[in-house]
C-alpha positions, 0 to 999 in steps of 0.5 A: 580702283585708285588704290590698285592703280597707284600700286600698279604705278609703284610696281612698274616704277620699281621694275624700271628702277630695278633694271637701271640699278642692275645696269649700274651695279653690273658695270665692272670693275667696281668698288663700293662702300655701304654704310649703316647705322642703328637707332642709337647712331652707331655707324658701320661701314663696309667696302665691297668689290664688284657685285653682280645684281641678278633678278631675285624675284622670290626673295624680294617679294618675300622681303616686301611682304614682310616689310608691308606688315611693318611699314605698310604696303605703300612703303614696302612697294617702293623697295626696288632692290634686295642686297644680301652680303656674305662677310668673308673678312673683317678689317678696319676701314682705314688701317693704322696698323691696329687689329680689327678688334681695336678699330671698333 
């Protein structure tokens, strides 16, 4: 019973977080930067324009399900947002006149 209640609380918190994040990200105009690193510490960044967040229920649930097998159901239940990006152009984040290949 406790496990089901905790899961329901996590899902409810996730829904509230999703609504708040959608409101935040859908403000226009916006410019954002997303940064990631791999397990070796190599950092990568991307600049993106004004995103529009929409409900992506089936994709989000599919991702949570896959992640539950890796990190466990409790951790997967904390995932509130799934972002999918399409790369349309590659340039240096800071342009010193170099080609993008020389910036990495």
